[in-house]
C-alpha distance (Angstrom), angle and dihedral (degrees) to the residues before:
residue distance angle dihedral
M1 . . .
Y2 3.78 . .
V3 3.81 130.2 .
S4 3.78 131.9 172.0
S5 3.76 140.9 -173.8
P6 3.83 115.1 -96.6
Q7 3.83 92.5 -97.8
R8 3.84 91.8 40.6
H9 3.81 93.2 -119.3
I10 3.81 91.9 125.5
R11 3.79 121.7 43.8
L12 3.79 127.2 -175.5
G13 3.78 123.0 -168.8
H14 3.80 130.9 -173.9
L15 3.80 105.9 -152.3
P16 3.82 109.8 -178.9
E17 3.81 92.6 157.0
G18 3.81 98.8 40.0
P19 3.80 126.3 136.4
D20 3.82 93.7 -100.0
N21 3.80 141.4 23.0
T22 3.83 93.3 -73.7
L23 3.79 111.0 121.4
W24 3.83 100.4 170.1
K25 3.80 128.4 29.4
V26 3.81 124.4 -173.2
A27 3.80 118.3 -172.2
V28 3.81 126.0 -175.2
H29 3.78 118.8 -159.1
A30 3.81 128.4 -167.2
S31 3.81 86.5 -156.3
P32 3.81 120.3 33.5
F33 3.82 91.1 -129.7
G34 3.80 99.0 35.2
P35 3.78 131.1 91.9
P36 3.80 118.5 -78.3
H37 3.78 116.4 -77.3
W38 3.80 87.8 -154.9
M39 3.77 137.1 -13.6
A40 3.80 137.1 -157.0
T41 3.78 124.1 -162.0
F42 3.78 130.5 -170.5
D43 3.78 121.8 -161.2
T44 3.78 128.1 -144.6
P45 3.84 98.1 -86.3
T46 3.83 91.8 54.6
P47 3.81 109.8 115.5
T48 3.80 113.1 -112.9
E49 3.81 88.6 -129.0
L50 3.82 90.3 62.7
V51 3.80 92.9 51.0
A52 3.82 90.1 46.8
A53 3.81 92.1 49.9
F54 3.82 91.3 48.4
T55 3.80 94.9 48.9
T56 3.81 91.8 43.9
A57 3.82 90.9 53.4
L58 3.81 90.6 46.5
A59 3.82 92.4 49.8
S60 3.80 90.3 48.7
S61 3.80 90.4 49.9
Y62 3.81 91.1 47.8
T63 3.79 92.1 57.1
K64 3.82 89.4 56.5
G65 3.82 93.7 60.2
S66 3.77 140.8 -79.4
D67 3.80 96.2 -78.1
T68 3.79 91.8 64.6
Y69 3.80 99.3 59.7
L70 3.80 99.5 36.4
S71 3.79 114.6 89.7
G72 3.76 125.3 -127.4
T73 3.77 143.5 115.4
A74 3.81 89.0 -46.3
H75 3.82 89.0 64.3
P76 3.81 109.1 43.2
V77 3.80 118.4 -171.0
D78 3.81 90.5 -123.3
H79 3.80 89.8 67.2
A80 3.81 91.8 50.2
L81 3.81 93.9 48.7
R82 3.80 96.6 44.3
P83 3.86 94.8 93.6
L84 3.80 89.8 55.9
T85 3.79 95.9 48.1
R86 3.80 90.8 46.1
A87 3.81 88.0 53.8
G88 3.80 90.1 56.1
W89 3.80 100.7 -96.3
K90 3.82 114.0 154.1
R91 3.81 113.2 -120.2
T92 3.80 122.5 -154.8
D93 3.81 120.1 -176.1
T94 3.79 125.4 -160.5
R95 3.76 131.8 166.2
A96 3.82 91.6 -97.0
A97 3.81 102.7 37.8
T98 3.78 150.8 -3.0
V99 3.79 115.0 -126.0
C100 3.81 123.7 -164.0
T101 3.79 120.6 -168.3
A102 3.81 126.2 -167.0
P103 3.81 116.8 -117.4
D104 3.83 90.6 -110.6
Q105 3.85 89.6 46.1
L106 3.82 90.5 -128.1
A107 3.81 94.5 114.9
G108 3.75 136.4 37.2
L109 3.77 143.7 177.8
T110 3.79 127.9 -154.1
Y111 3.79 121.8 -161.9
S112 3.81 108.5 -164.5
R113 3.78 118.1 -157.5
R114 3.79 93.3 -150.3
L115 3.77 128.0 75.6
P116 3.79 118.9 -121.6
D117 3.78 120.2 -106.7
S118 3.79 112.0 -84.5
């Protein structure tokens, strides 16, 4: 399944038979035909409620204008990860990525600093 915003700046794909463990992929493009500006993926163990909350927040942001859903210096990763660290998640930073792990180690989040291949 594949859906996109009217101008094709946001694309959401449900990939149950993909080549890896990725079940949902969300890509945000500054230009409808350019490479992704940022991307979020959710693998098969991700609770549906988390994917729904993420896409609902993205759709809400989209309706407020393009500057709100595109990443940049106005939206640092520290701000996005603050709710997790406040909830006791362990944060590990490397040159390539930031990894957050839940206190019970049953959930995790990886923020990669590199864009995926186009």
